[in-house]
matplotlib code that plots the C-alpha trace (Angstrom):
import matplotlib.pyplot as plt

x = [36.2, 33.6, 33.7, 30.7, 32.1, 35.4, 33.7, 31.4, 34.4, 36.4, 33.5, 32.8, 36.5, 36.7, 33.6, 34.7, 38.1, 36.3, 33.8, 36.4, 36.4, 33.1, 32.8, 35.4, 33.5, 31.2, 28.7, 26.7, 24.2, 21.5, 18.7, 17.5, 15.0, 14.4, 12.9, 14.8, 14.2, 16.7, 15.9, 18.9, 19.5, 21.8, 23.9, 23.6, 24.2, 20.9, 17.5, 17.8, 15.7, 13.7, 13.6, 12.3, 14.2, 13.5, 16.7, 16.8, 20.2, 22.0, 25.1, 27.2, 30.5, 32.3, 35.3, 37.1, 40.3, 41.4, 44.8, 44.5, 42.1, 41.7, 39.1, 37.8, 35.2, 32.7, 30.4, 27.3, 24.9, 22.4, 19.6, 18.6, 15.3, 14.8, 11.1, 10.9, 13.1, 15.6, 18.3, 18.5, 18.1, 21.4, 22.8, 25.9, 28.3, 31.1, 33.3, 36.6, 38.0, 41.0, 41.4, 44.5, 45.2, 48.1, 49.4, 52.5, 52.6, 55.3, 56.4, 53.9, 50.6, 48.3, 46.4, 43.5, 42.8, 39.8, 38.2, 35.1, 34.0, 32.0, 34.2, 33.6, 33.7, 35.3, 36.4, 35.8, 32.1, 29.7, 29.1, 25.7, 24.3, 25.4, 29.0, 29.4, 31.0, 31.8, 35.4, 37.2, 40.8, 41.8, 45.3, 46.3, 49.4, 51.7, 54.1, 57.1, 58.9, 62.3, 64.5, 68.2, 69.1, 67.6, 66.8, 67.1, 64.2, 63.5, 60.2, 59.3, 56.0, 54.6, 51.3, 49.0, 46.6, 43.6, 41.9, 38.5, 36.1, 32.6, 33.0, 36.7, 38.4, 41.9, 41.7, 41.5, 44.9, 47.0, 50.2, 52.6, 54.7, 57.7, 59.2, 62.1, 62.5, 65.0, 63.6, 65.8, 64.3, 66.1, 64.0, 60.6, 59.0, 61.5, 61.8, 64.1, 63.7, 65.3, 62.9, 63.3, 60.1, 59.6, 56.3, 55.2, 51.9, 50.1, 46.7, 43.8, 43.5, 46.4, 45.1, 45.2, 48.9, 52.3, 53.1, 55.7, 58.0, 58.2, 61.1, 61.4, 64.3, 63.7, 64.3, 61.6, 61.6, 58.6, 58.4, 55.4, 55.5, 53.0, 51.4, 53.1, 53.4, 56.0, 56.1, 58.7, 60.1, 62.8, 64.3, 64.1, 61.8, 62.1, 59.6, 60.5, 58.1, 59.4, 61.8, 61.2, 63.6, 63.2, 62.2, 63.2, 61.9, 62.7, 60.3, 59.4, 56.5, 55.8, 52.9, 52.6, 49.8, 49.8, 47.3, 47.2, 44.7, 42.5, 39.8, 41.8, 44.3, 46.2, 47.5, 49.8, 50.6, 53.0, 54.2, 56.2, 56.0, 54.8, 51.2, 48.3, 44.6, 44.6, 47.4, 45.7, 42.6, 44.2, 46.7, 43.8, 42.5, 46.0, 46.4, 42.9, 41.7, 38.0, 37.1, 35.5, 36.1, 34.1, 30.7, 28.9, 25.5, 22.9, 20.6, 23.2, 25.8, 27.7, 29.9, 31.4, 35.2, 37.4, 40.0, 40.9, 40.2, 42.6, 46.0, 48.3, 51.1, 51.6, 54.0, 52.0, 52.8, 50.5, 50.1, 47.2, 46.2, 43.4, 42.2, 39.7, 38.0, 35.6, 33.8, 30.9, 28.3, 30.0, 32.5, 34.5, 36.7, 38.6, 40.8, 42.6, 44.4, 46.8, 47.4, 49.3, 49.3, 51.8, 51.0, 54.1, 53.0, 49.9, 49.7, 46.1, 44.8, 47.6, 46.1, 46.6, 44.0, 43.3, 40.4, 39.1, 36.3, 34.7, 32.1, 30.4, 28.1, 26.2, 24.1, 21.0, 19.7, 20.7, 18.8, 19.0, 22.0, 22.4, 25.1, 26.6, 29.1, 31.0, 33.6, 35.1, 37.7, 39.5, 41.0, 43.1, 44.1, 47.4, 47.2, 43.5, 43.8, 40.6, 39.7, 36.7, 35.6, 33.1, 31.4, 28.9, 27.3, 24.3, 22.7, 21.3, 19.0, 19.1, 16.7, 17.3, 13.9, 14.8, 18.0, 17.5, 15.3, 16.1, 15.1, 16.9, 16.3, 19.0, 19.3, 22.2, 23.3, 25.9, 27.7, 30.3, 31.8, 34.1, 35.7, 34.8, 31.6, 28.5, 30.4, 28.9, 25.8, 23.9, 21.5, 19.5, 18.5, 16.2, 16.1, 13.9, 14.8, 14.2, 16.9, 17.1, 20.4, 21.1]
y = [200.9, 198.4, 194.7, 195.0, 198.1, 196.3, 193.2, 195.2, 197.2, 194.0, 192.3, 195.3, 195.6, 192.0, 192.1, 195.4, 193.8, 190.8, 192.8, 193.1, 190.0, 188.8, 186.2, 184.1, 184.4, 182.0, 183.1, 180.5, 181.2, 179.7, 180.6, 178.5, 178.7, 176.4, 175.9, 174.4, 173.4, 173.0, 171.7, 173.6, 176.7, 178.3, 175.2, 175.4, 172.9, 173.6, 175.2, 174.5, 176.7, 175.1, 177.3, 177.3, 179.1, 180.5, 180.6, 182.0, 182.2, 183.1, 181.2, 182.2, 181.6, 183.6, 182.5, 184.1, 183.0, 185.7, 187.0, 190.2, 189.4, 186.2, 186.0, 183.2, 184.1, 182.0, 183.1, 182.5, 185.1, 184.1, 185.5, 183.7, 184.5, 183.1, 182.8, 182.5, 185.6, 183.6, 185.5, 188.6, 187.8, 187.5, 188.5, 186.4, 186.3, 183.9, 184.8, 183.6, 185.4, 186.2, 188.6, 189.1, 191.9, 191.2, 194.8, 193.7, 190.1, 188.1, 191.3, 193.0, 191.7, 193.3, 190.8, 191.1, 188.3, 188.5, 186.2, 187.0, 184.5, 183.9, 183.2, 182.7, 185.7, 183.3, 179.7, 179.0, 179.3, 177.2, 177.9, 179.6, 182.5, 185.0, 183.8, 184.6, 187.6, 188.6, 188.9, 190.1, 190.0, 191.8, 191.8, 193.5, 194.6, 194.3, 191.5, 192.4, 189.6, 189.8, 187.2, 187.0, 184.2, 181.3, 179.3, 182.0, 184.4, 187.1, 188.2, 191.1, 191.3, 194.4, 193.8, 195.7, 193.7, 195.0, 192.9, 193.7, 192.0, 193.1, 192.6, 191.8, 195.2, 193.6, 191.9, 195.2, 195.8, 196.9, 195.3, 195.9, 193.1, 193.2, 190.0, 189.3, 185.9, 184.2, 181.2, 178.6, 176.1, 172.8, 170.9, 171.3, 169.9, 171.1, 174.6, 175.9, 179.3, 181.6, 183.9, 186.9, 188.5, 191.4, 192.5, 195.4, 194.9, 197.7, 197.7, 200.2, 200.3, 200.8, 198.3, 195.5, 195.0, 196.3, 196.7, 194.3, 193.3, 189.8, 188.6, 185.3, 183.8, 180.4, 178.2, 176.3, 173.3, 172.4, 169.3, 168.3, 164.7, 162.6, 161.3, 163.2, 167.0, 168.2, 171.6, 172.0, 175.1, 175.4, 178.5, 180.9, 183.6, 186.4, 188.6, 192.1, 193.9, 197.5, 197.8, 194.3, 191.5, 189.6, 186.0, 183.4, 180.1, 177.7, 177.8, 174.5, 173.6, 170.4, 169.6, 166.4, 165.3, 161.8, 160.8, 157.1, 156.0, 157.8, 157.9, 158.4, 160.9, 161.4, 164.8, 165.4, 168.8, 169.8, 173.1, 174.8, 178.6, 181.9, 182.6, 184.9, 184.9, 187.2, 185.4, 182.0, 183.1, 184.6, 181.7, 179.3, 181.4, 181.7, 178.0, 177.4, 180.5, 180.6, 178.0, 177.9, 175.6, 172.3, 172.7, 169.8, 169.6, 171.1, 174.1, 176.5, 177.0, 179.5, 177.7, 179.1, 178.7, 177.8, 180.6, 182.5, 186.1, 188.5, 190.3, 187.7, 185.9, 182.2, 179.4, 176.9, 173.2, 171.3, 167.9, 167.0, 164.2, 164.2, 161.1, 161.5, 158.9, 159.8, 156.9, 156.4, 156.4, 157.5, 160.0, 159.7, 162.3, 161.6, 164.2, 163.9, 167.0, 167.8, 171.5, 173.1, 176.9, 178.4, 182.1, 184.4, 187.2, 185.8, 182.0, 182.0, 180.8, 178.4, 175.1, 171.6, 170.1, 166.8, 166.7, 164.7, 164.9, 162.4, 162.7, 160.2, 160.8, 157.9, 158.3, 156.2, 157.1, 159.6, 162.3, 161.3, 161.4, 160.3, 162.0, 161.3, 163.3, 163.5, 165.9, 165.7, 167.8, 167.5, 170.8, 171.3, 174.7, 174.3, 177.3, 176.9, 173.2, 172.8, 170.2, 170.4, 167.5, 168.4, 166.1, 166.9, 164.2, 163.8, 162.6, 164.5, 163.4, 165.5, 165.0, 166.9, 167.1, 169.0, 170.6, 173.6, 172.6, 170.4, 169.7, 168.3, 167.2, 167.1, 165.6, 166.8, 166.1, 168.2, 167.1, 168.7, 167.4, 169.7, 169.7, 173.4, 174.3, 174.9, 174.2, 170.9, 170.5, 168.4, 169.5, 168.1, 169.9, 169.1, 171.1, 171.0, 173.2, 173.9, 175.3, 176.7, 176.5, 178.3]
z = [78.1, 79.4, 78.6, 76.4, 74.5, 74.0, 72.6, 70.3, 69.0, 68.3, 66.6, 64.5, 63.5, 62.6, 60.4, 58.8, 57.9, 56.6, 54.4, 51.6, 49.4, 50.8, 48.0, 49.8, 53.1, 54.9, 57.5, 59.4, 62.2, 64.2, 66.6, 69.5, 72.3, 75.2, 78.6, 81.5, 85.1, 87.9, 91.4, 92.9, 90.7, 93.3, 93.8, 97.6, 100.3, 102.1, 101.1, 97.4, 95.1, 92.3, 89.2, 85.7, 82.9, 79.5, 77.4, 73.9, 72.1, 68.9, 67.6, 64.7, 62.9, 60.2, 58.2, 55.3, 53.6, 51.2, 49.9, 51.9, 54.8, 56.8, 59.5, 61.8, 64.4, 66.3, 69.1, 71.2, 72.6, 75.2, 77.4, 80.6, 82.0, 85.5, 85.6, 89.4, 89.9, 92.0, 90.2, 88.0, 84.3, 82.4, 79.1, 78.3, 75.4, 74.4, 71.4, 70.0, 66.9, 64.9, 62.0, 60.0, 57.5, 55.1, 54.6, 52.6, 51.4, 53.2, 54.9, 57.2, 58.8, 61.3, 63.6, 66.0, 68.5, 70.9, 73.4, 75.4, 78.0, 81.1, 84.1, 87.9, 90.2, 92.8, 92.1, 95.8, 95.3, 93.3, 89.7, 90.4, 88.3, 91.0, 90.7, 87.0, 85.2, 81.7, 80.7, 77.5, 76.4, 73.2, 71.7, 68.4, 66.6, 63.6, 62.6, 60.5, 58.6, 56.9, 55.2, 55.9, 53.5, 51.8, 55.0, 57.8, 58.5, 61.0, 62.7, 64.9, 66.8, 68.6, 70.5, 72.7, 75.1, 77.0, 79.6, 81.3, 83.6, 84.5, 88.3, 89.2, 88.9, 89.6, 86.1, 84.2, 82.7, 79.7, 78.4, 75.7, 74.3, 71.9, 70.5, 68.2, 66.5, 64.3, 62.3, 60.6, 58.1, 58.7, 56.2, 54.5, 57.7, 60.4, 61.9, 64.6, 66.2, 68.8, 70.6, 72.8, 74.3, 76.7, 78.2, 80.4, 82.4, 84.2, 86.0, 85.7, 89.5, 91.9, 94.5, 91.9, 92.5, 91.3, 87.6, 86.4, 83.5, 82.1, 79.9, 78.1, 76.2, 74.6, 71.6, 69.8, 67.5, 65.2, 63.0, 60.9, 59.9, 58.1, 61.3, 64.0, 64.9, 67.4, 68.9, 71.7, 73.5, 76.2, 77.8, 80.8, 82.0, 84.6, 86.5, 87.8, 90.2, 90.3, 93.2, 94.5, 93.8, 90.5, 90.2, 87.6, 86.4, 83.6, 80.6, 79.0, 76.6, 74.6, 72.3, 70.4, 68.1, 66.8, 64.0, 65.1, 62.4, 59.9, 62.6, 65.8, 67.2, 70.4, 71.6, 74.6, 76.1, 78.9, 80.3, 83.0, 82.8, 84.3, 83.5, 84.4, 83.8, 80.8, 79.1, 79.8, 78.0, 75.0, 74.6, 74.3, 71.4, 69.8, 69.8, 68.4, 66.5, 65.8, 68.3, 71.7, 74.6, 74.5, 76.0, 77.7, 76.0, 78.4, 78.6, 77.5, 74.7, 76.8, 79.3, 82.5, 82.6, 85.6, 85.3, 88.5, 87.3, 88.9, 88.6, 90.0, 88.2, 88.9, 88.0, 86.0, 85.7, 83.3, 81.7, 79.5, 77.1, 74.6, 72.7, 69.9, 67.7, 64.9, 63.3, 60.9, 63.6, 66.8, 68.2, 71.3, 73.2, 76.4, 78.0, 81.4, 82.8, 85.7, 86.5, 89.3, 90.0, 92.5, 92.9, 93.1, 95.5, 97.4, 97.7, 98.9, 95.5, 94.9, 93.8, 92.5, 90.2, 88.5, 86.1, 83.2, 80.7, 78.3, 75.6, 73.4, 70.4, 68.9, 65.8, 66.3, 62.8, 60.1, 61.9, 65.6, 67.9, 71.5, 73.5, 76.9, 78.8, 82.1, 83.5, 86.9, 88.8, 92.1, 93.2, 96.3, 97.7, 99.6, 102.0, 102.7, 103.2, 101.1, 98.6, 96.2, 94.0, 91.3, 88.8, 86.0, 83.8, 81.6, 78.4, 75.4, 72.6, 69.4, 66.5, 63.2, 61.7, 58.5, 57.0, 59.3, 62.2, 65.1, 68.7, 71.7, 75.3, 78.0, 81.5, 83.6, 87.2, 89.1, 92.3, 94.5, 97.7, 99.8, 103.2, 103.4, 105.2, 103.0, 99.8, 98.8, 96.6, 94.2, 91.4, 88.6, 85.4, 82.5, 79.3, 76.1, 73.2, 69.5, 67.2, 63.6, 61.8, 58.5]

ax = plt.figure().add_subplot(projection="3d")
ax.plot(x, y, z, "-o")
ax.set_aspect("equal")
plt.show()
């Protein structure tokens, strides 16, 4: 099944599930159209191409909280018309959604998770239109719950996951996962669990790499306090590639969220674990159902990610911090991140990255907001001895003329410096758009 067919099937399934009990549902949408100009649309070192763009788009969200069906979907659809024909016109989609069907209350659920995104064809190339592809990861399956005594419960999960990419064939795969969990309620706010998971991954094309099994055994502790949430896991995981020797690594995850004041919060995340591209994309959705990655305000509501799309498994080491402040007139978000990928079979793409992003919204008047943003990343490829430093920053002025209509203008500058030949660039972009929001 193609990426587009998979996505259409999932969206249709989610909306069909949600159609029952529509009185409890909320559907919001908006149309937008804008014109943009870039002085280096191909993000090249030499011979930059100046290009005008026409960019219509459609954004939507759907949420339903019922006793039988719960659905949370948000998406962006966009068409990019390169008026100078420097690149082929593009149809892009970004979607994050979760739908849950309660078959038997407190006993049996059936869940669908789906994330459609635009990812790079190669992270070694600039983020130009020719280096973008559509990806989709769909996972679905039942969850069975059973109670052993007053404070001890059991849970069994059986999931099927399908991954597709429009250009990278190695990403196309299927996997089956079975998990068994024992959950102990220590108090009204504390939960301790023992988890066993086994997974089988196979690829649609034989040259993508060997099929493999992944096994995880770990314990988790969750505590929800008045101002602090704790979610910690510790255990062990193993990879087995057919007749090849197995590899093992510790599994450790920690997520802390501190509500410092009524207006500010601080979140910390850390992980050491096996990972792969498909799991990385679906895990982001599982942690934040019905949300999309933050998008720097510019000419597009569809962002291009940074995931290395392929079949390889890596050992991930990650540390991240997110500070958020929401005041009466301004909002601030600052998020530094360190991430290290060591690929198990082919170390060519192994990388160490430090990045950070910041965004500030200031309300000049009840209808007018000025926004500023910056994101920067330093990425080092160990085997290639290559280092890329990329920075994007800009300002956006948004004016809401009526309850439904608004306009915005954005100025963005993008920079990359690299020790690889012909990998550096700089580009400027301006965008003017009009939007209607229901």
